[in-house]
C-alpha positions in Angstrom: 13.6 -7.0 71.6 10.5 -6.4 69.6 9.5 -9.1 67.1 8.1 -8.2 63.7 6.7 -10.3 60.9 9.4 -10.8 58.3 9.8 -12.3 54.8 12.3 -15.1 54.3 14.7 -15.2 51.4 13.1 -18.4 50.2 9.6 -16.7 50.2 11.0 -13.6 48.4 12.7 -15.8 45.8 9.6 -17.8 45.2 7.5 -14.6 44.8 9.8 -13.3 42.1 10.8 -16.6 40.6 14.5 -16.3 41.5 17.1 -18.8 42.7 17.3 -18.3 46.5 21.0 -19.5 46.6 22.1 -16.3 44.9 20.6 -14.3 47.8 21.5 -16.7 50.6 25.2 -16.7 49.7 25.4 -13.0 50.4 23.1 -13.2 53.5 25.5 -15.7 55.0 28.1 -12.9 55.1 25.9 -9.8 55.6 22.7 -10.8 57.4 19.3 -10.2 55.7 16.0 -9.2 57.4 13.1 -7.6 55.6 9.8 -6.7 57.4 6.7 -8.0 55.6 5.4 -4.5 55.4 8.6 -3.2 53.6 8.7 -6.2 51.3 5.2 -5.4 50.3 6.4 -2.1 48.8 8.6 -4.0 46.3 7.0 -3.9 42.8 9.7 -5.8 40.9 13.3 -7.1 41.4 15.7 -4.2 41.1 13.2 -1.5 42.0 14.3 1.2 44.6 12.9 -0.8 47.5 14.4 -4.1 46.4 17.9 -2.5 46.0 17.7 -1.2 49.6 16.8 -4.4 51.3 17.5 -7.5 49.2 21.1 -9.0 49.1 23.1 -8.5 46.0 26.2 -10.3 44.8 27.8 -6.9 44.3 28.2 -6.7 48.1 30.8 -9.5 48.0 32.8 -7.8 45.2 33.7 -4.8 47.3 36.9 -5.8 49.1 38.8 -2.5 49.0 36.7 -0.4 51.3 36.9 -0.6 55.1 34.4 -2.3 57.5 34.7 0.7 59.9 35.9 3.7 57.8 34.5 6.2 60.4 36.8 4.7 63.1 33.9 4.1 65.5 35.6 1.3 67.3 38.6 3.6 68.1 36.2 6.3 69.2 34.4 4.0 71.7 35.8 4.5 75.2 33.4 1.8 76.4 31.6 -0.7 74.2 28.6 0.6 72.2 29.3 4.3 73.1 30.9 6.5 70.4 32.4 9.8 71.5 33.5 11.7 68.5 32.5 15.3 69.4 33.1 16.8 72.8 29.5 17.7 73.6 27.7 14.5 72.3 27.8 10.8 72.2 26.1 8.0 70.3 24.7 5.1 72.2 24.3 1.9 70.2 21.4 0.5 72.2 20.3 -2.2 69.7 22.1 -4.4 67.2 18.9 -5.2 65.1 16.5 -3.5 62.8 13.1 -4.4 61.4 14.8 -4.4 58.0 18.6 -4.5 57.3 19.6 -1.9 54.8 22.1 -3.2 52.3 24.0 0.1 52.4 24.2 0.2 56.3 27.1 2.2 57.7 27.5 -0.5 60.4 27.3 -3.4 58.1 30.1 -5.0 60.0 28.0 -5.6 63.1 24.2 -5.2 62.5 22.5 -8.6 62.8 25.7 -10.4 63.7 25.8 -12.6 66.8 28.1 -11.4 69.6 27.8 -7.7 68.9 25.0 -7.0 71.4 27.2 -5.2 74.0 25.2 -2.2 75.3 25.6 -1.7 79.0 23.3 1.0 80.3 25.0 1.3 83.7 28.4 1.8 82.1 27.0 4.4 79.6 25.2 6.3 82.4 28.4 6.4 84.5 30.5 7.6 81.5 28.1 10.4 80.6 27.6 11.4 84.3 31.4 11.7 84.7 31.6 13.9 81.5 29.9 17.2 82.1 30.6 18.5 78.6 28.2 15.9 77.2 24.8 17.5 76.7 23.5 15.7 73.6 22.8 12.0 73.4 22.0 10.1 70.2 20.3 6.7 70.5 21.2 4.6 67.5 22.1 1.0 66.7 20.6 -0.9 64.9 17.3 0.6 65.6 16.4 1.8 69.1 12.8 1.1 68.5 13.6 -2.6 68.3 13.5 -2.3 72.1 10.2 -2.6 73.9 8.6 0.6 75.2 9.7 -0.4 78.7 13.3 -1.0 77.7 13.4 2.3 75.8 11.8 4.2 78.7 14.4 2.8 81.1 17.2 4.3 79.0 15.4 7.7 78.5 14.6 7.9 82.2 18.2 7.2 83.3 19.6 9.7 80.8 17.1 12.4 81.9 18.4 12.1 85.5 21.8 13.3 84.4 21.8 17.1 85.0 23.9 18.2 82.1 22.1 16.1 79.4 19.9 18.7 77.5 18.9 16.9 74.3 18.1 13.3 73.4 17.9 12.2 69.8 16.6 8.9 68.4 17.7 7.6 65.0 15.1 5.1 63.7 13.8 3.7 60.4 10.6 2.3 61.8 8.3 4.9 60.2 9.7 3.6 56.9 10.1 -0.1 57.4 7.6 -1.0 60.2 5.3 2.0 60.8 3.0 -0.2 63.0 5.8 0.1 65.7 4.7 3.7 66.2 1.8 3.4 68.6 -0.2 5.8 70.8 1.4 4.1 73.8 4.9 4.7 72.5 4.2 8.3 71.6 2.7 9.0 75.1 5.8 7.6 76.6 8.2 9.6 74.4 6.3 12.8 75.3 7.4 12.5 78.9 11.1 13.0 77.9 11.2 16.3 75.9 13.1 17.9 74.4 13.2 14.8 72.2 14.2 14.7 68.5 13.7 11.8 66.1 15.5 11.5 62.8 14.1 8.9 60.5 15.4 7.6 57.1 13.2 7.9 54.0 15.2 7.4 50.8 12.5 7.2 48.1 9.0 8.5 47.4 7.7 4.9 47.3 8.3 4.9 51.0 5.8 7.8 51.6 2.8 5.6 52.3 -0.4 6.2 54.2 1.0 4.0 57.0 4.2 6.0 57.2 2.2 9.2 57.2 0.1 8.0 60.1 3.2 7.1 62.1 4.8 10.5 61.5 1.6 12.2 62.5 1.4 10.4 65.8 5.0 11.3 66.6 4.6 15.0 65.6 1.3 15.3 67.5 3.1 14.1 70.6 5.6 16.9 70.3 8.5 15.0 68.9 10.6 17.1 66.4 11.0 15.0 63.2 13.9 15.2 60.8 15.1 12.9 58.0 18.5 11.7 56.9 18.5 10.4 53.3 21.5 8.5 51.9 22.3 9.2 48.2 22.2 5.8 46.5 23.1 5.0 42.9 20.1 3.9 40.8 17.8 4.4 43.8 17.4 8.2 44.4 20.2 9.9 42.4 17.7 11.9 40.4 16.5 15.4 40.8 12.9 14.5 40.2 13.0 11.6 42.8 14.6 13.8 45.4 12.2 16.7 44.7 9.2 14.3 45.3 10.8 12.8 48.4 11.7 16.0 50.1 8.5 17.8 49.3 6.6 14.7 50.4 8.4 14.7 53.7 7.3 18.2 54.6 3.7 17.1 54.0 4.4 14.4 56.7 5.8 17.1 59.0 9.3 15.7 58.7 12.1 18.2 57.9 14.7 17.0 55.5 17.9 17.3 57.5 20.8 15.6 55.7 21.5 14.1 52.3 24.5 11.8 53.0 27.2 10.9 50.6 27.7 7.1 50.8 30.2 6.1 53.5 33.2 4.2 52.4 31.9 1.0 54.0 33.0 -2.4 52.7 30.2 -4.2 50.9 28.5 -1.0 49.7 30.6 0.4 46.9 28.0 -0.3 44.2 25.7 2.3 45.8 28.2 5.1 45.5 27.8 8.2 43.4 30.5 10.6 42.4 30.9 13.5 45.0 29.9 16.0 42.3 26.6 14.2 41.8 25.2 15.2 45.2 26.3 18.8 44.8 24.6 19.0 41.4 21.4 17.4 42.7 21.1 19.9 45.6 21.8 22.8 43.2 19.1 21.5 40.9 16.5 21.7 43.7 17.0 25.3 44.6 14.2 27.6 43.4 12.1 24.5 42.5 11.0 23.5 46.0 10.8 25.2 49.3 14.1 26.0 51.0 12.7 24.1 54.0 12.7 20.9 51.9 16.4 21.1 50.9 18.7 19.3 53.2 22.4 19.8 53.8 24.6 17.6 51.6 27.2 16.1 53.9 30.1 13.6 54.0 31.1 11.7 57.2 34.8 11.8 56.8 36.8 8.7 57.2 39.0 8.2 60.2 36.4 9.7 62.6 37.1 13.3 61.4 33.4 14.2 61.5 30.6 15.4 59.2 31.2 18.3 56.8 28.8 20.0 54.5 29.8 19.8 50.9 30.1 23.5 50.0 32.4 25.4 47.6 34.4 27.0 50.3 35.4 23.8 52.0 35.9 21.6 48.9 39.1 21.6 47.0 40.6 19.3 44.4 43.9 17.6 45.2 45.0 15.4 42.4 42.5 12.6 42.2 41.2 13.3 45.7 39.3 16.1 47.4 40.4 18.1 50.4 37.7 19.0 52.9 37.9 21.2 56.0 36.3 19.7 59.0 34.9 21.2 62.2 38.3 21.5 63.8 39.9 23.2 60.8 41.8 20.2 59.6 42.2 19.6 55.9 41.2 16.0 55.2 42.0 14.1 52.0 38.9 12.3 50.7 39.1 9.6 48.0 36.2 9.6 45.5 36.3 6.1 43.9 
């Protein structure tokens, strides 16, 4: 695993004159790690960077939501491989990130001991025996926490499977530790095209010169870049913020791909916005920025029912809940706390 320079809770508390105990109590339940680079983007407690990476007591107040609302454990025929859709699988190749997001969809496992379970041999055997699988998503944690050699071993083994057509990597390194993107890494990745990389910018403050350089290196090596933003209360739930973010991403040669409604993950309820908020924000961008800069607003439905775009034709009110039609035509009830 790659090692990066991090900031301790004690150091962070000292910098902003806070009691470290208030942060440590939460971190004992949900681990905390903040890269020194990302911590350097914080301007004050409670700013959009702080909210994304610094523990909050509100995380412990959320006991009603589920640790695994997307049913990933049930959809894992072998450990660390999620098979939700017939033609693609997610491989959880790392259990660590340079910075642990406080809104993480895998908050139940990221950074916890005993959850490093990836077995490349078992994953390759499973995919080789499943000819319908043509699309592989490397996720985690962050796949770029692996060394170049470890990552290349995975890519090489997957590329040897005849029916694997596409490989995707989900990483937040261009945002939280852009120094991880090196010429050596990019030259290695270029050997395994078609290769797609989705990163995770949530706020214009993250569009730094360092992040721009990282994205340029990746794009120049032929990697197709997309971005998945999570809609976060009091972080980016503003038309002006999203307009600056999505327009800025295009300048970095990164295509805004998804705007995600917050998953119903235990410990993250304080980040949630009403479902109608995301729809209104997307509508407010139309005609004001390029259509290329407007992502799909999506929900990952609980129970492993898949992602759906939030569009008028598949969104219906049912009492206090919503009904959404998924990829298989099922009508799924969705609670909007």
